[in-house]
Each structure stands twice: as C-alpha cells, then as structure tokens.
C-alpha positions, -999 to 999 in steps of 0.1 A, spaced: -326 -679 501 -307 -698 528 -274 -688 511 -283 -651 512 -292 -653 549 -258 -670 556 -239 -642 537 -257 -615 556 -251 -633 589 -213 -635 581 -211 -598 573 -229 -588 605 -207 -611 626 -176 -595 610 -189 -561 617 -197 -569 653 -162 -585 658 -147 -552 647 -168 -534 672 -160 -556 702 -122 -552 703 -106 -549 738 -112 -515 754 -74 -508 757 -69 -513 719 -99 -491 711 -85 -463 732 -51 -466 716 -63 -468 680 -94 -445 683 -104 -432 649 -103 -395 642 -137 -379 642 -156 -382 610 -188 -397 596 -188 -435 592 -219 -451 577 -206 -484 565 -202 -521 571 -167 -533 579 -152 -568 582 -120 -571 602 -102 -596 625 -101 -596 663 -64 -602 664 -57 -570 644 -50 -543 671 -47 -516 644 -82 -521 631 -74 -532 596 -106 -536 575 -107 -563 548 -141 -555 534 -158 -521 536 -192 -513 521 -214 -483 528 -222 -446 522 -195 -427 542 -164 -445 555 -138 -434 580 -115 -463 589 -79 -467 600 -65 -492 575 -79 -510 545 -65 -543 531 -90 -555 506 -120 -538 491 -138 -506 500 -169 -496 481 -188 -464 492 -216 -445 476 -203 -411 487 -168 -411 501 -141 -432 516 -115 -421 542 -86 -444 551 -65 -427 577 -34 -449 573 -26 -472 543 -49 -487 517 -40 -519 499 -64 -532 473 -94 -514 460 -109 -481 472 -140 -470 452 -163 -441 460 -190 -420 443 -173 -387 452 -139 -390 468 -114 -416 479 -88 -404 505 -59 -423 520 -38 -407 548 -5 -423 538 0 -448 510 -25 -461 485 -14 -494 470 -37 -507 444 -67 -491 427 -85 -459 437 -116 -448 419 -134 -415 428 -162 -398 410 -145 -364 418 -111 -370 434 -86 -394 447 -61 -383 474 -31 -402 488 -13 -383 516 21 -397 507 25 -423 480 2 -438 454 13 -471 439 -9 -485 413 -38 -468 395 -58 -437 404 -89 -428 383 -111 -398 390 -136 -375 373 -117 -344 383 -85 -347 403 -58 -371 415 -34 -360 442 -4 -378 458 15 -359 485 49 -374 477 52 -400 450 30 -417 424 40 -450 407 18 -463 381 -12 -447 363 -30 -415 371 -61 -408 350 -84 -378 357 -108 -354 339 -91 -323 352 -56 -329 365 -30 -349 383 -9 -333 410 21 -352 425 40 -335 454 74 -349 445 79 -375 418 57 -392 392 68 -425 377 46 -441 350 17 -426 331 -2 -394 340 -32 -384 318 -51 -353 327 -79 -335 309 -62 -302 316 -29 -305 335 -3 -328 350 20 -314 377 50 -331 394 67 -310 421 101 -325 415 105 -353 389 83 -368 362 94 -401 347 74 -418 321 45 -403 301 26 -371 308 -4 -363 286 -26 -333 293 -51 -312 273 -35 -279 286 -1 -283 302 25 -306 318 47 -292 345 77 -308 362 93 -288 390 128 -301 384 133 -329 359 113 -347 333 124 -381 318 103 -396 291 75 -380 270 54 -350 279 25 -343 255 6 -311 262 -23 -295 243 -8 -261 248 24 -262 269 51 -283 286 73 -269 313 103 -285 329 121 -262 353 155 -277 352 165 -309 333 147 -326 304 157 -361 292 132 -373 266 107 -354 246 82 -325 249 54 -322 224 29 -293 224 9 -270 201 22 -237 215 53 -238 237 78 -261 253 101 -248 281 131 -265 297 149 -245 324 184 -258 326 193 -288 304 176 -305 276 186 -339 263 162 -352 237 136 -334 216 113 -304 219 85 -304 193 58 -277 191 36 -258 166 47 -224 179 80 -224 199 106 -241 220 128 -227 248 158 -244 263 190 -234 281 216 -261 273 201 -282 245 216 -315 235 192 -329 209 165 -314 187 142 -284 187 114 -285 160 88 -258 157 67 -240 131 79 -205 143 108 -203 167 134 -222 187 156 -207 215 187 -221 232 194 -196 259 230 -208 263 241 -235 239 228 -261 215 244 -294 204 222 -309 177 195 -295 155 172 -264 155 146 -266 127 117 -241 124 97 -220 100 109 -186 111 137 -179 137 163 -200 154 182 -183 182 212 -197 202 238 -179 223 264 -206 212 263 -237 190 286 -268 192 284 -293 163 249 -279 155 227 -273 125 204 -243 125 178 -246 97 150 -221 93 126 -205 68 137 -169 77 166 -163 101 192 -181 122 210 -162 150 240 -173 170 250 -145 193 285 -159 202 304 -185 182 289 -208 156 304 -242 155 284 -259 128 261 -248 99 235 -221 95 211 -225 66 184 -198 60 176 -168 39 193 -147 66 221 -158 90 240 -140 117 268 -152 140 293 -135 163 320 -158 149 319 -186 124 337 -219 126 318 -238 99 295 -225 72 267 -199 66 245 -206 36 217 -182 27 208 -151 8 224 -127 34 251 -140 57 265 -117 84 293 -124 108 303 -99 136 339 -114 139 362 -138 122 352 -166 98 370 -199 99 350 -217 72 329 -203 44 300 -180 37 279 -189 7 251 -165 -3 241 -135 -24 255 -110 2 282 -120 26 296 -98 54 323 -103 80 348 -83 99 375 -107 88 392 -95 56 407 -130 49 374 -149 52 363 -173 25 332 -159 7 313 -172 -22 286 -149 -33 274 -120 -55 284 -93 -30 311 -99 -4 317 -72 22 345 -68 47 356 -37 68 378 -27 39 351 -29 13 344 5 -3 307 10 -12 302 35 -40 272 49 -60 274 49 -98 251 68 -122 256 65 -159 240 66 -194 246 43 -224 232 28 -255 217 -4 -240 197 7 -209 197 44 -213 197 56 -177 213 35 -149 220 35 -112 241 9 -93 260 2 -61 296 -10 -64 313 -30 -37 350 -25 -42 375 -47 -25 413 -49 -28 415 -60 -65 380 -69 -74 345 -55 -74 308 -64 -78 279 -43 -88 241 -44 -84 220 -20 -104 189 -11 -123 184 6 -157 155 20 -177 145 21 -213 164 -9 -225 147 -5 -259 146 27 -278 134 59 -260 104 62 -283 91 28 -273 70 21 -242 87 16 -209 112 -12 -205 140 -18 -180 166 -42 -165 182 -53 -133 219 -64 -135 248 -79 -117 284 -73 -127 317 -86 -113 352 -77 -124 388 -68 -116 406 -34 -116 442 -22 -117 456 14 -110 477 25 -140 484 60 -125 478 78 -93 443 90 -105 437 66 -133 423 30 -131 416 4 -157 390 -23 -151 371 -51 -168 340 -70 -159 313 -94 -170 276 -89 -164 242 -106 -164 211 -85 -172 175 -94 -168 154 -74 -192 116 -67 -187 97 -53 -217 63 -51 -200 38 -39 -227 62 -39 -256 57 -76 -263 51 -84 -300 61 -110 -325 97 -98 -325 101 -85 -289 93 -110 -261 80 -99 -227 114 -107 -210 149 -115 -221 184 -118 -207 217 -102 -218 253 -112 -213 277 -83 -215 315 -76 -212 331 -42 -206 364 -24 -204 363 7 -182 386 36 -177 381 56 -145 396 90 -136 395 104 -100 386 141 -98 385 142 -60 388 116 -33 351 107 -35 342 118 -70 353 100 -102 342 99 -139 344 69 -162 338 57 -197 331 21 -208 332 2 -240 322 -34 -246 299 -59 -263 266 -75 -254 244 -103 -266 206 -103 -258 186 -135 -261 152 -150 -256 145 -170 -224 120 -194 -240 138 -202 -272 173 -205 -286 172 -173 -305 192 -141 -304 174 -108 -301 203 -85 -308 241 -82 -307 257 -48 -305 287 -29 -290 282 -10 -257 292 26 -250 286 42 -215 298 71 -194 290 84 -160 300 95 -125 311 76 -94 304 89 -59 320 80 -26 
C-alpha cells in the first residue's frame, strides 16, 4: 500500500513540475489548442516541454520521448521517440521514431522510423522506414523502405523499397525495388527492380528489371527479366528475357528474348530470339519461329519451323509442310481418281517445288458407305515445253472409313503414295493434268497391308 502511494505521489509531482515551468518558456512553447486529458511527466530543465511518460484519455503534447498510452487519441506536435499507443488514433506532427499503435489510424507528418500498427490506416507524410501494418492501407508520401502490409492497399508516392503486401493493390509513384504482392494489382509508374506478384494485373510504366507474375496479365515498357501470366504479357517497347503465358505475348521489339505461349506470340518490330507457339508473328526475324503457323512481315535471318511458314523474304530458311513467299503461286486443284474418287486441294507452287493440302471423298468403292481422306503432298516440277510441265511428288493420306468398319476394313488407315504428273496450260490461269502412280494403304494398329494398287487421276488447275 505504501509503495502504491509513493508511485502516485511521484506521478503527480512530475505532472506538477511540467505545469510550473517559467512563464517565458510557457509563452514561447505554448501548445496548439486541443483537448488534453492526460498525466505527463517531464523535466523542469526541458524548455521545449518534452514528455517522458504520458497516460490519459486525450493527449495534446509537444514532444514525446518515452511512452504515451491514451484510451482515445494521442497528438504529439513535434517528434515522438519511443511508444505511442492509443485506442483510436496516434498522430505525430513530424517524426515518429519507434512504435505507433492506433485502433484506427497512425499518422506521422514527415517520417516514420520503426513500426506502425493500426486497425485501418497508417500515413507518413514523407518517408517510412521499417514496418507498416494496417487493416485497410498504408500511405507514404514519398518513399517506403522496409515492409508494408495492408488489408487493401499500399501506396508510396515516389519509391517503394522492400516488401509490399496488399489484399487489393500496391502502388509506387515512381520506382519499386523488392517484392510487391497484391491480391488484384501492382502498379509501378516508372521503374521496377524486383518482382510483382498479383492475381489480375501487374503494370510497370517505364523500366522493369526482375519479374512480373500474375494470373491474368503483365504490362511493362522496357522489360529486362521475366513476365509470367496465365493469359497475356505485354512489353510496350522491348523485352530482354522471357515472356511465358497461356494465351498471348506481345512485344514491340525483342533482344535476346524467348516468347513462349499457348496460342500466339507477336513481335511488332524485329525479333532477336525465339518465338514458340501455335501462331507466331514478327516484323523481322533474327532467330527462330517455331509453331504451327509462322508469319514474318519482312526478312528472315534464321529459320521458320512449322506447318505453314510465311515471309516476304524469298531466300528465307523454312522447314514446314507449306512455305509461302511473295513469289509463291497459290492454285486450286480439282480432280477425280481411282483412290479417293473426288478431290479438292490447294497447291503452293514455288520456284521449283510445290506442296499440296487437300481432301477427298469415297476412298472405298462408291457403293460403300461414306469414307474420305485428308492428304499432304510435296514434290518437284520441271517445264519441258512452253505450256507443258512434268512433275513428281510423294504424299501421305489419312483415311477415315467411319461406319464401314468390319473385320477386313478398319475404322481408319493411312496410305503412302507416289505420282508422276503431266500438266498442260490451256490459258494463263487454267491448266489440265493427268497423273499416274502407285499407293500402299496400311492399318494404323497392326503391321498389315490393306491394299496395294496403281493410281490414275485427272483434273483441272485454277489460278
């Protein structure tokens, strides 16, 4: 009991000492108007009214070096060093050095150095060094260095260095160095050095060095690093590194880059690197395009590997079923024969070689139920007279018998065929031809031959 009385007596004496400062000092350091229901301990020699212990409901003091605990709010007009804890809000006019805990908000007019924990919002007017943890968001006027964790949003007016974690979005006005993890979005207006991770979208305004990872899409301008997403990646100017996504990669220019996607890669200008997707497009190619359809609007210094390859460069290296250049002649062929009875195909005719893609019906006899085939043929031709050409080709045919399957006829087969063709030009865009050859048709599922027979065909060529 005596000890409790002594403690209370010391607290009251300290409070009185703070209230009995010289009149001149009181006039010079008069507090701004505001409620002040608290008990403060300070020293007589401190002309700036520094409080070392502050306990109460509402506080409005000049400077705190020590501990401040208030049930409602705490206002420190100058600097706070130590602990500032309040039920609703903790406010510091200039710098908060140490620990701020507010049920609703913490505010530091200039810099926050240490740790800020609030139920809703943490705000630092200029810089924040350390940890900001809030239920709603953290707002830093200029730069954030350390860790910022907000239930919805983290915002740094200029720079963010360290780790930003938010349920909704992380925003850096100029640059972000470190890791930004946003539930929906991360935005860096100018320079990114580190990583952005989100479920919807990552945006970097000027330069990206590091990684952008999202479930939906990534957007950067100059990207040096990696973009990973489920749907799309965009490099508005150039990428050096990797673009990997499920649907579409887009870059204006690539430099030592790999574009890998589930659907399409687009490089508007010059591709220096590799594109790998079902569909690829580049303004120019210095590297490789690998896919089903490869398109190049200019010259190719490298190779195109795919089913259909196109470029405006007639000397480009192409490896595919159909290779198209500006000099490729595309023709329509219709013909009848003793294998597939009625046929239509498109022929892609280059300087000395050609390829064909086509379909045919009634591969079996006409009195049988419907059957058909799709085929690919490639060959060489030679003009033997002004209107007469001799050609030869090899072909692969996939045969579908549909409902004709029985003990002797399988549901599907394949056929390897060779032909010699003689073509006569009637007019500049109309020709007739006749073909003779030999074909072997076999089962897919067993080492068994279905039939061997000679081939006879005749038809017309348009265009």
